[in-house]
C-alpha positions as a Markdown table, in Angstrom:
| # | Residue | x | y | z |
|---|---|---|---|---|
| 1 | Unk | 97.5 | 4.4 | 33.2 |
| 2 | Unk | 95.4 | 2.6 | 30.7 |
| 3 | Unk | 91.9 | 3.1 | 29.5 |
| 4 | Unk | 89.8 | 0.6 | 27.5 |
| 5 | Unk | 88.6 | 1.9 | 24.1 |
| 6 | Unk | 85.4 | 0.0 | 24.4 |
| 7 | Unk | 84.5 | 1.7 | 27.7 |
| 8 | Unk | 84.7 | 5.1 | 26.1 |
| 9 | Unk | 82.6 | 4.0 | 23.2 |
| 10 | Unk | 79.9 | 2.6 | 25.4 |
| 11 | Unk | 79.9 | 5.9 | 27.4 |
| 12 | Unk | 79.3 | 7.9 | 24.1 |
| 13 | Unk | 82.3 | 10.1 | 24.8 |
| 14 | Unk | 84.6 | 11.4 | 22.2 |
| 15 | Unk | 87.4 | 9.1 | 21.1 |
| 16 | Unk | 90.1 | 10.2 | 18.6 |
| 17 | Unk | 89.8 | 8.3 | 15.3 |
| 18 | Unk | 92.7 | 6.5 | 13.7 |
| 19 | Unk | 93.0 | 9.2 | 11.0 |
| 20 | Unk | 93.4 | 12.0 | 13.6 |
| 21 | Unk | 96.1 | 10.3 | 15.5 |
| 22 | Unk | 99.7 | 11.2 | 14.8 |
| 23 | Unk | 102.5 | 8.7 | 14.7 |
| 24 | Unk | 103.6 | 7.9 | 18.2 |
| 25 | Unk | 107.1 | 7.1 | 19.2 |
| 26 | Unk | 108.7 | 6.6 | 22.6 |
| 27 | Unk | 110.7 | 9.9 | 22.2 |
| 28 | Unk | 107.6 | 11.9 | 21.1 |
| 29 | Unk | 104.4 | 10.7 | 22.6 |
| 30 | Unk | 101.1 | 12.3 | 21.4 |
| 31 | Unk | 99.4 | 14.7 | 23.9 |
| 32 | Unk | 95.6 | 14.6 | 24.6 |
| 33 | Unk | 94.1 | 17.0 | 27.1 |
| 34 | Unk | 97.4 | 17.3 | 28.9 |
| 35 | Unk | 97.9 | 13.5 | 29.1 |
| 36 | Unk | 100.7 | 11.8 | 27.0 |
| 37 | Unk | 99.5 | 9.0 | 24.8 |
| 38 | Unk | 101.9 | 6.1 | 24.5 |
| 39 | Unk | 99.7 | 3.9 | 22.5 |
| 40 | Unk | 101.0 | 3.0 | 19.0 |
| 41 | Unk | 97.4 | 2.7 | 17.6 |
| 42 | Unk | 93.8 | 2.6 | 18.7 |
| 43 | Unk | 93.5 | -1.0 | 20.1 |
| 44 | Unk | 91.8 | -2.6 | 23.0 |
| 45 | Unk | 93.6 | -0.2 | 25.5 |
| 46 | Unk | 95.1 | 3.2 | 25.4 |
| 47 | Unk | 98.0 | 4.0 | 27.6 |
| 48 | Unk | 98.6 | 7.5 | 29.1 |
| 49 | Unk | 101.0 | 9.1 | 31.4 |
| 50 | Unk | 99.3 | 11.2 | 34.0 |
| 51 | Unk | 100.8 | 14.6 | 34.7 |
| 52 | Unk | 102.4 | 14.9 | 38.1 |
| 53 | Unk | 100.0 | 17.7 | 39.2 |
| 54 | Unk | 96.8 | 15.7 | 38.5 |
| 55 | Unk | 96.4 | 14.0 | 41.9 |
| 56 | Unk | 92.7 | 13.6 | 41.2 |
| 57 | Unk | 93.3 | 11.0 | 38.4 |
| 58 | Unk | 93.9 | 7.5 | 39.8 |
| 59 | Unk | 91.6 | 5.0 | 38.0 |
| 60 | Unk | 90.2 | 4.4 | 34.5 |
| 61 | Unk | 86.9 | 6.1 | 35.3 |
| 62 | Unk | 88.8 | 9.3 | 36.0 |
| 63 | Unk | 90.2 | 9.3 | 32.5 |
| 64 | Unk | 86.8 | 8.7 | 31.0 |
| 65 | Unk | 85.4 | 11.7 | 33.0 |
| 66 | Unk | 88.3 | 13.8 | 31.8 |
| 67 | Unk | 87.5 | 13.1 | 28.1 |
| 68 | Unk | 83.8 | 13.7 | 28.8 |
| 69 | Unk | 84.6 | 17.0 | 30.5 |
| 70 | Unk | 86.3 | 18.4 | 27.5 |
| 71 | Unk | 84.0 | 17.1 | 24.8 |
| 72 | Unk | 80.7 | 17.7 | 26.6 |
| 73 | Unk | 78.6 | 15.7 | 29.1 |
| 74 | Unk | 75.6 | 16.3 | 26.9 |
| 75 | Unk | 77.0 | 13.8 | 24.4 |
| 76 | Unk | 76.6 | 10.9 | 26.9 |
| 77 | Unk | 73.5 | 9.0 | 26.2 |
| 78 | Unk | 70.8 | 8.5 | 28.9 |
| 79 | Unk | 69.5 | 5.1 | 29.5 |
| 80 | Unk | 68.5 | 2.8 | 32.4 |
| 81 | Unk | 70.9 | 0.0 | 33.2 |
| 82 | Unk | 69.7 | -3.4 | 32.1 |
| 83 | Unk | 67.9 | -5.5 | 34.7 |
| 84 | Unk | 65.9 | -8.7 | 34.8 |
| 85 | Unk | 64.1 | -7.7 | 38.0 |
| 86 | Unk | 61.4 | -5.1 | 38.7 |
| 87 | Unk | 61.9 | -2.6 | 41.4 |
| 88 | Unk | 59.9 | -2.7 | 44.6 |
| 89 | Unk | 59.6 | -0.8 | 47.9 |
| 90 | Unk | 61.2 | -2.1 | 51.1 |
| 91 | Unk | 58.9 | -4.3 | 53.1 |
| 92 | Unk | 58.6 | -1.6 | 55.8 |
| 93 | Unk | 58.0 | 1.3 | 53.5 |
| 94 | Unk | 54.3 | 1.0 | 53.3 |
| 95 | Unk | 54.0 | 1.2 | 57.1 |
| 96 | Unk | 56.3 | 4.1 | 57.3 |
| 97 | Unk | 54.2 | 6.0 | 54.8 |
| 98 | Unk | 51.1 | 5.2 | 56.8 |
| 99 | Unk | 52.9 | 6.6 | 59.9 |
| 100 | Unk | 53.9 | 9.8 | 58.0 |
| 101 | Unk | 50.3 | 10.3 | 56.7 |
| 102 | Unk | 48.9 | 9.9 | 60.2 |
| 103 | Unk | 51.2 | 12.4 | 61.9 |
| 104 | Unk | 50.7 | 14.9 | 59.0 |
| 105 | Unk | 47.0 | 14.6 | 59.4 |
| 106 | Unk | 47.4 | 15.6 | 63.1 |
| 107 | Unk | 49.3 | 18.8 | 62.2 |
| 108 | Unk | 52.9 | 17.6 | 62.4 |
| 109 | Unk | 55.5 | 18.6 | 59.8 |
| 110 | Unk | 58.3 | 16.2 | 58.9 |
| 111 | Unk | 61.9 | 17.5 | 59.7 |
| 112 | Unk | 65.0 | 16.2 | 58.0 |
| 113 | Unk | 68.3 | 16.9 | 59.9 |
| 114 | Unk | 71.9 | 16.0 | 59.4 |
| 115 | Unk | 73.1 | 12.7 | 60.6 |
| 116 | Unk | 76.1 | 14.4 | 62.2 |
| 117 | Unk | 75.8 | 16.0 | 65.7 |
| 118 | Unk | 78.0 | 17.5 | 68.4 |
| 119 | Unk | 79.0 | 15.1 | 71.2 |
| 120 | Unk | 76.5 | 15.4 | 74.0 |
| 121 | Unk | 75.6 | 13.3 | 77.0 |
| 122 | Unk | 72.4 | 15.3 | 77.8 |
| 123 | Unk | 70.0 | 12.8 | 76.2 |
| 124 | Unk | 69.1 | 9.2 | 77.2 |
| 125 | Unk | 69.5 | 6.9 | 74.2 |
| 126 | Unk | 67.0 | 4.3 | 73.0 |
| 127 | Unk | 67.3 | 1.1 | 75.0 |
| 128 | Unk | 69.2 | -0.7 | 72.2 |
| 129 | Unk | 72.0 | 1.9 | 72.5 |
| 130 | Unk | 71.5 | 2.6 | 76.2 |
| 131 | Unk | 74.8 | 1.1 | 77.4 |
| 132 | Unk | 77.1 | 2.9 | 75.0 |
| 133 | Unk | 80.3 | 4.6 | 76.0 |
| 134 | Unk | 82.2 | 7.3 | 74.2 |
| 135 | Unk | 84.5 | 4.7 | 72.7 |
| 136 | Unk | 81.5 | 3.0 | 71.0 |
| 137 | Unk | 80.4 | 6.2 | 69.2 |
| 138 | Unk | 81.0 | 6.6 | 65.5 |
| 139 | Unk | 83.5 | 9.4 | 65.0 |
| 140 | Unk | 84.3 | 11.0 | 61.6 |
| 141 | Unk | 88.0 | 11.4 | 60.8 |
| 142 | Unk | 87.4 | 14.4 | 58.4 |
| 143 | Unk | 84.2 | 16.2 | 59.6 |
| 144 | Unk | 82.8 | 18.9 | 57.3 |
| 145 | Unk | 81.8 | 20.9 | 60.5 |
| 146 | Unk | 84.0 | 20.7 | 63.5 |
| 147 | Unk | 81.0 | 20.8 | 65.8 |
| 148 | Unk | 79.4 | 17.8 | 64.0 |
| 149 | Unk | 82.0 | 15.1 | 64.2 |
| 150 | Unk | 79.8 | 12.2 | 65.5 |
| 151 | Unk | 77.2 | 10.1 | 63.9 |
| 152 | Unk | 74.0 | 10.7 | 65.8 |
| 153 | Unk | 72.9 | 8.3 | 68.4 |
| 154 | Unk | 69.6 | 10.2 | 69.0 |
| 155 | Unk | 67.3 | 12.3 | 66.8 |
| 156 | Unk | 66.5 | 14.8 | 69.6 |
| 157 | Unk | 69.3 | 17.3 | 69.3 |
| 158 | Unk | 68.6 | 17.9 | 65.6 |
| 159 | Unk | 64.9 | 18.2 | 66.2 |
| 160 | Unk | 65.4 | 20.7 | 69.0 |
| 161 | Unk | 67.6 | 22.7 | 66.8 |
| 162 | Unk | 64.7 | 22.8 | 64.3 |
| 163 | Unk | 62.3 | 24.0 | 67.0 |
| 164 | Unk | 64.8 | 26.7 | 68.1 |
| 165 | Unk | 65.1 | 27.9 | 64.5 |
| 166 | Unk | 61.3 | 28.2 | 64.2 |
| 167 | Unk | 61.1 | 30.1 | 67.5 |
| 168 | Unk | 63.8 | 32.5 | 66.4 |
| 169 | Unk | 61.7 | 33.3 | 63.3 |
| 170 | Unk | 58.6 | 34.1 | 65.4 |
| 171 | Unk | 56.8 | 30.7 | 64.9 |
| 172 | Unk | 55.6 | 29.8 | 68.3 |
| 173 | Unk | 53.4 | 26.8 | 67.6 |
| 174 | Unk | 55.6 | 24.0 | 66.3 |
| 175 | Unk | 54.8 | 20.3 | 65.9 |
| 176 | Unk | 57.6 | 18.2 | 64.2 |
| 177 | Unk | 58.5 | 14.6 | 63.7 |
| 178 | Unk | 61.5 | 12.9 | 62.1 |
| 179 | Unk | 62.2 | 9.4 | 60.9 |
| 180 | Unk | 65.9 | 8.7 | 60.7 |
| 181 | Unk | 68.8 | 6.3 | 61.4 |
| 182 | Unk | 70.9 | 6.1 | 64.5 |
| 183 | Unk | 74.4 | 4.8 | 64.5 |
| 184 | Unk | 76.7 | 3.0 | 67.0 |
| 185 | Unk | 80.2 | 1.5 | 66.6 |
| 186 | Unk | 80.5 | -2.2 | 66.0 |
| 187 | Unk | 83.4 | -4.6 | 66.2 |
| 188 | Unk | 86.6 | -3.4 | 64.6 |
| 189 | Unk | 86.6 | -3.8 | 60.9 |
| 190 | Unk | 82.8 | -4.0 | 60.7 |
| 191 | Unk | 80.2 | -1.4 | 59.6 |
| 192 | Unk | 78.4 | 0.6 | 62.4 |
| 193 | Unk | 75.2 | -0.7 | 63.8 |
| 194 | Unk | 72.1 | 1.1 | 62.6 |
| 195 | Unk | 68.6 | 1.5 | 64.1 |
| 196 | Unk | 65.7 | 3.4 | 62.7 |
| 197 | Unk | 64.0 | 5.8 | 65.1 |
| 198 | Unk | 61.0 | 8.1 | 65.3 |
| 199 | Unk | 61.1 | 11.3 | 67.3 |
| 200 | Unk | 58.3 | 13.9 | 67.9 |
| 201 | Unk | 58.3 | 17.3 | 69.4 |
| 202 | Unk | 55.5 | 19.7 | 70.1 |
| 203 | Unk | 55.2 | 23.2 | 71.7 |
| 204 | Unk | 53.0 | 26.2 | 71.7 |
| 205 | Unk | 49.2 | 26.1 | 71.2 |
| 206 | Unk | 46.7 | 23.8 | 69.5 |
| 207 | Unk | 45.9 | 25.3 | 66.1 |
| 208 | Unk | 42.7 | 24.3 | 64.2 |
| 209 | Unk | 41.6 | 25.1 | 60.7 |
| 210 | Unk | 40.1 | 28.5 | 60.1 |
| 211 | Unk | 41.2 | 29.8 | 63.5 |
| 212 | Unk | 43.7 | 32.5 | 64.0 |
| 213 | Unk | 44.5 | 31.8 | 67.6 |
| 214 | Unk | 45.1 | 28.6 | 69.6 |
| 215 | Unk | 42.3 | 27.4 | 71.9 |
| 216 | Unk | 44.7 | 26.0 | 74.5 |
| 217 | Unk | 48.3 | 25.0 | 75.0 |
| 218 | Unk | 49.7 | 21.7 | 73.9 |
| 219 | Unk | 50.5 | 19.2 | 76.7 |
| 220 | Unk | 51.8 | 15.8 | 77.3 |
| 221 | Unk | 48.6 | 14.0 | 76.2 |
| 222 | Unk | 48.6 | 15.7 | 72.8 |
| 223 | Unk | 52.0 | 14.2 | 72.0 |
| 224 | Unk | 51.0 | 10.9 | 73.6 |
| 225 | Unk | 47.9 | 10.7 | 71.4 |
| 226 | Unk | 49.8 | 11.5 | 68.3 |
| 227 | Unk | 52.3 | 8.7 | 69.0 |
| 228 | Unk | 49.4 | 6.2 | 69.7 |
| 229 | Unk | 47.7 | 7.3 | 66.4 |
| 230 | Unk | 50.9 | 6.8 | 64.5 |
| 231 | Unk | 51.4 | 3.3 | 65.9 |
| 232 | Unk | 47.8 | 2.4 | 65.1 |
| 233 | Unk | 48.2 | 3.6 | 61.5 |
| 234 | Unk | 51.0 | 1.0 | 61.1 |
| 235 | Unk | 48.5 | -1.6 | 62.2 |
| 236 | Unk | 50.5 | -2.6 | 65.2 |
| 237 | Unk | 49.6 | -3.5 | 68.8 |
| 238 | Unk | 49.3 | -0.4 | 71.1 |
| 239 | Unk | 52.2 | 0.9 | 73.1 |
| 240 | Unk | 52.1 | 1.2 | 76.8 |
| 241 | Unk | 53.2 | 4.1 | 79.0 |
| 242 | Unk | 54.5 | 4.0 | 82.6 |
| 243 | Unk | 56.0 | 6.7 | 84.8 |
| 244 | Unk | 59.9 | 6.7 | 84.6 |
| 245 | Unk | 62.9 | 8.8 | 85.3 |
| 246 | Unk | 64.6 | 10.0 | 82.1 |
| 247 | Unk | 67.7 | 12.2 | 82.3 |
| 248 | Unk | 66.6 | 14.7 | 79.6 |
| 249 | Unk | 62.9 | 14.9 | 80.8 |
| 250 | Unk | 61.3 | 16.8 | 83.6 |
| 251 | Unk | 60.9 | 14.7 | 86.8 |
| 252 | Unk | 57.2 | 13.9 | 87.3 |
| 253 | Unk | 56.4 | 14.6 | 83.7 |
| 254 | Unk | 58.1 | 11.8 | 81.9 |
| 255 | Unk | 57.2 | 8.2 | 81.0 |
| 256 | Unk | 58.8 | 5.2 | 79.4 |
| 257 | Unk | 57.3 | 3.7 | 76.3 |
| 258 | Unk | 57.1 | -0.1 | 76.1 |
| 259 | Unk | 56.0 | -2.3 | 73.2 |
| 260 | Unk | 54.9 | -5.9 | 73.9 |
| 261 | Unk | 56.5 | -5.7 | 77.3 |
| 262 | Unk | 59.9 | -4.3 | 76.1 |
| 263 | Unk | 61.0 | -0.7 | 76.6 |
| 264 | Unk | 61.5 | 1.1 | 73.3 |
| 265 | Unk | 61.6 | 4.8 | 74.1 |
| 266 | Unk | 60.6 | 7.7 | 76.3 |
| 267 | Unk | 58.2 | 10.6 | 76.3 |
| 268 | Unk | 57.7 | 13.7 | 78.4 |
| 269 | Unk | 58.5 | 17.4 | 78.9 |
| 270 | Unk | 62.0 | 18.6 | 78.2 |
| 271 | Unk | 64.0 | 19.2 | 81.4 |
| 272 | Unk | 64.5 | 22.8 | 82.4 |
| 273 | Unk | 68.3 | 22.5 | 82.3 |
| 274 | Unk | 68.3 | 21.4 | 78.7 |
| 275 | Unk | 65.6 | 23.9 | 77.8 |
| 276 | Unk | 67.7 | 26.6 | 79.2 |
| 277 | Unk | 70.7 | 25.6 | 77.0 |
| 278 | Unk | 68.4 | 26.0 | 73.9 |
| 279 | Unk | 66.9 | 29.2 | 75.4 |
| 280 | Unk | 63.4 | 27.9 | 75.3 |
| 281 | Unk | 60.9 | 30.0 | 77.2 |
| 282 | Unk | 57.9 | 27.7 | 76.7 |
| 283 | Unk | 57.2 | 24.0 | 77.5 |
| 284 | Unk | 58.7 | 21.5 | 75.0 |
| 285 | Unk | 57.3 | 18.0 | 74.9 |
| 286 | Unk | 59.4 | 15.3 | 73.1 |
| 287 | Unk | 59.3 | 11.6 | 72.4 |
| 288 | Unk | 61.7 | 9.2 | 70.8 |
| 289 | Unk | 61.0 | 5.5 | 69.9 |
| 290 | Unk | 63.0 | 2.7 | 68.5 |
| 291 | Unk | 61.2 | 2.3 | 65.2 |
| 292 | Unk | 63.1 | -0.8 | 64.2 |
| 293 | Unk | 61.6 | -2.6 | 67.2 |
| 294 | Unk | 58.1 | -1.7 | 66.0 |
| 295 | Unk | 58.7 | -2.5 | 62.3 |
| 296 | Unk | 60.1 | -6.0 | 63.2 |
| 297 | Unk | 56.7 | -6.9 | 64.6 |
| 298 | Unk | 54.1 | -8.4 | 62.2 |
| 299 | Unk | 51.0 | -6.4 | 61.5 |
| 300 | Unk | 47.7 | -7.2 | 63.2 |
| 301 | Unk | 45.2 | -9.0 | 61.0 |
| 302 | Unk | 42.5 | -6.8 | 59.7 |
| 303 | Unk | 39.2 | -8.2 | 60.9 |
| 304 | Unk | 35.7 | -7.3 | 59.7 |
| 305 | Unk | 32.4 | -7.9 | 61.5 |
| 306 | Unk | 28.8 | -7.0 | 60.7 |
| 307 | Unk | 27.3 | -3.8 | 62.1 |
| 308 | Unk | 25.5 | -4.5 | 65.4 |
| 309 | Unk | 21.8 | -5.0 | 65.1 |
| 310 | Unk | 21.0 | -4.5 | 68.8 |
| 311 | Unk | 22.0 | -1.6 | 71.2 |
| 312 | Unk | 24.8 | -1.6 | 73.7 |
| 313 | Unk | 24.4 | -1.3 | 77.4 |
| 314 | Unk | 26.9 | 1.0 | 79.2 |
| 315 | Unk | 28.0 | 0.8 | 82.8 |
| 316 | Unk | 30.2 | 3.3 | 84.6 |
| 317 | Unk | 32.1 | 2.5 | 87.7 |
| 318 | Unk | 34.5 | 4.6 | 89.9 |
| 319 | Unk | 37.3 | 2.8 | 91.7 |
| 320 | Unk | 39.3 | 4.2 | 94.6 |
| 321 | Unk | 42.8 | 2.8 | 94.3 |
| 322 | Unk | 46.5 | 3.6 | 94.8 |
| 323 | Unk | 48.0 | 6.4 | 92.7 |
| 324 | Unk | 50.7 | 4.0 | 91.4 |
| 325 | Unk | 48.1 | 1.9 | 89.6 |
| 326 | Unk | 47.9 | 3.0 | 86.0 |
| 327 | Unk | 44.8 | 3.0 | 83.8 |
| 328 | Unk | 46.6 | 0.7 | 81.3 |
| 329 | Unk | 46.9 | -1.9 | 84.1 |
| 330 | Unk | 43.2 | -1.6 | 84.8 |
| 331 | Unk | 42.1 | -1.9 | 81.2 |
| 332 | Unk | 44.4 | -4.9 | 80.7 |
| 333 | Unk | 42.9 | -6.6 | 83.7 |
| 334 | Unk | 39.4 | -6.0 | 82.4 |
| 335 | Unk | 40.2 | -7.6 | 79.0 |
| 336 | Unk | 41.9 | -10.6 | 80.7 |
| 337 | Unk | 38.6 | -11.5 | 82.4 |
| 338 | Unk | 36.9 | -12.7 | 79.2 |
| 339 | Unk | 33.4 | -11.9 | 80.2 |
| 340 | Unk | 30.5 | -13.0 | 77.9 |
| 341 | Unk | 28.9 | -10.2 | 75.8 |
| 342 | Unk | 31.7 | -7.8 | 76.9 |
| 343 | Unk | 32.6 | -5.5 | 74.0 |
| 344 | Unk | 35.1 | -2.9 | 75.3 |
| 345 | Unk | 36.1 | -0.7 | 78.3 |
| 346 | Unk | 37.3 | 2.8 | 78.2 |
| 347 | Unk | 38.8 | 5.5 | 80.5 |
| 348 | Unk | 36.4 | 8.3 | 81.6 |
| 349 | Unk | 38.5 | 10.3 | 84.0 |
| 350 | Unk | 40.2 | 10.6 | 87.4 |
| 351 | Unk | 39.6 | 12.6 | 90.5 |
| 352 | Unk | 41.9 | 13.7 | 93.3 |
| 353 | Unk | 40.9 | 16.2 | 95.9 |
| 354 | Unk | 38.4 | 16.6 | 98.7 |
| 355 | Unk | 37.2 | 13.3 | 100.1 |
| 356 | Unk | 40.0 | 11.3 | 98.6 |
| 357 | Unk | 42.6 | 9.9 | 101.0 |
| 358 | Unk | 46.3 | 10.7 | 100.7 |
| 359 | Unk | 48.0 | 8.5 | 98.1 |
| 360 | Unk | 44.7 | 7.5 | 96.5 |
| 361 | Unk | 42.7 | 8.6 | 93.5 |
| 362 | Unk | 39.4 | 7.8 | 91.9 |
| 363 | Unk | 39.4 | 6.3 | 88.4 |
| 364 | Unk | 36.2 | 6.0 | 86.4 |
| 365 | Unk | 35.9 | 3.4 | 83.7 |
| 366 | Unk | 33.1 | 2.8 | 81.2 |
| 367 | Unk | 32.1 | -0.8 | 80.3 |
| 368 | Unk | 30.1 | -1.7 | 77.2 |
| 369 | Unk | 28.1 | -4.9 | 76.8 |
| 370 | Unk | 26.1 | -6.1 | 73.8 |
| 371 | Unk | 24.6 | -9.4 | 72.6 |
| 372 | Unk | 24.5 | -10.3 | 68.9 |
| 373 | Unk | 21.1 | -11.9 | 68.9 |
| 374 | Unk | 19.0 | -9.9 | 71.3 |
| 375 | Unk | 18.8 | -6.8 | 73.5 |
| 376 | Unk | 20.3 | -7.4 | 76.9 |
| 377 | Unk | 18.2 | -6.8 | 79.9 |
| 378 | Unk | 19.5 | -4.8 | 82.9 |
| 379 | Unk | 19.4 | -8.0 | 85.1 |
| 380 | Unk | 21.6 | -9.8 | 82.6 |
| 381 | Unk | 24.1 | -7.0 | 82.4 |
| 382 | Unk | 24.3 | -6.8 | 86.2 |
| 383 | Unk | 25.1 | -10.5 | 86.4 |
| 384 | Unk | 28.0 | -9.9 | 84.0 |
| 385 | Unk | 29.1 | -6.5 | 85.2 |
| 386 | Unk | 29.5 | -6.9 | 89.0 |
| 387 | Unk | 31.6 | -10.1 | 89.0 |
| 388 | Unk | 34.0 | -8.2 | 86.7 |
| 389 | Unk | 34.1 | -5.2 | 89.1 |
| 390 | Unk | 34.6 | -7.5 | 92.1 |
| 391 | Unk | 37.5 | -9.1 | 90.3 |
| 392 | Unk | 39.1 | -5.7 | 89.8 |
| 393 | Unk | 38.6 | -4.9 | 93.5 |
| 394 | Unk | 40.4 | -8.0 | 94.5 |
| 395 | Unk | 43.2 | -7.6 | 92.0 |
| 396 | Unk | 44.0 | -4.0 | 92.9 |
| 397 | Unk | 42.7 | -3.8 | 96.4 |
| 398 | Unk | 40.2 | -1.1 | 95.3 |
| 399 | Unk | 36.9 | 0.2 | 96.5 |
| 400 | Unk | 33.8 | 1.2 | 94.6 |
| 401 | Unk | 32.9 | 4.8 | 95.1 |
């Protein structure tokens, strides 16, 4: 095996000078660090015979490392490689940092787990990997841990292991999130497919600053609000939620997450069967989203407008409608009407109980109207408001309570 003299000189490692070399012959080669030198003199290359027991030496860099190991790594100079370009962050890094800051401000801690997990079919994958079979999974040929021989297709097992570790140490109130890559096998001879994902988990009580005890228990809406805040921090359109059946979530307490009409993940309470496997004794709420699908979307433009000079007029209306109709559908229909002087609409609450027919519920919305040049009169607001309400009644076959 040969080594270039100039390579060792550039690495600042020790090189025997010509005066220290002994005459070399084919019958009596010179020995350096256990390697036999067959070079007649210091020239462009030095030729060595590798001992039979040194299976770790196979390329030129191995010989350079061997010389440096004997003479001292501290003699190797430190310098940056030459470059004509300046470094920069990835185009999505700024938005991911905004996402991390938003979740951290809401009390979430970031978790970092191994990319290798045990084979499991307990979790529903993100839609991009939803149709995978066992043959399409990325399997390691020499796993470090026998139980972690597959590249992860979901972040949830690692995140739930982190929750279990916290609970075992007596930490009952846990809110974690993780950003990481998911892997799926590709065509033979090609690198695996990769997708970035975001997963969140919350359990326990709601802790606030300067309070020793939690005021209430965390629920589905706490996790939903955290996810919505994270998406808003990335300056993206809002995500939508709709009831859905997910294999790893509790029936009736699960929802699918869609972004611009495309399903990108799921959210809900962990199913009792899986919670029993992890020996959880308190409700666990989890969510997982295909972050790549979100990052591929352009950011919304940042718009500025002057502060309003005139007051807003608010109108509340309660609609009796079918339970299958979601608040998101109502608000979307309101914004599609394009009413003059309409500012925004928000959700107030729902009611189910005495006086409400079976299969129905009452949903209350709040409408805001404002003119930029004057204060609206009640008569003007009524002329704008009630046609909008009538349009909702016709669209959803609803009644005003």
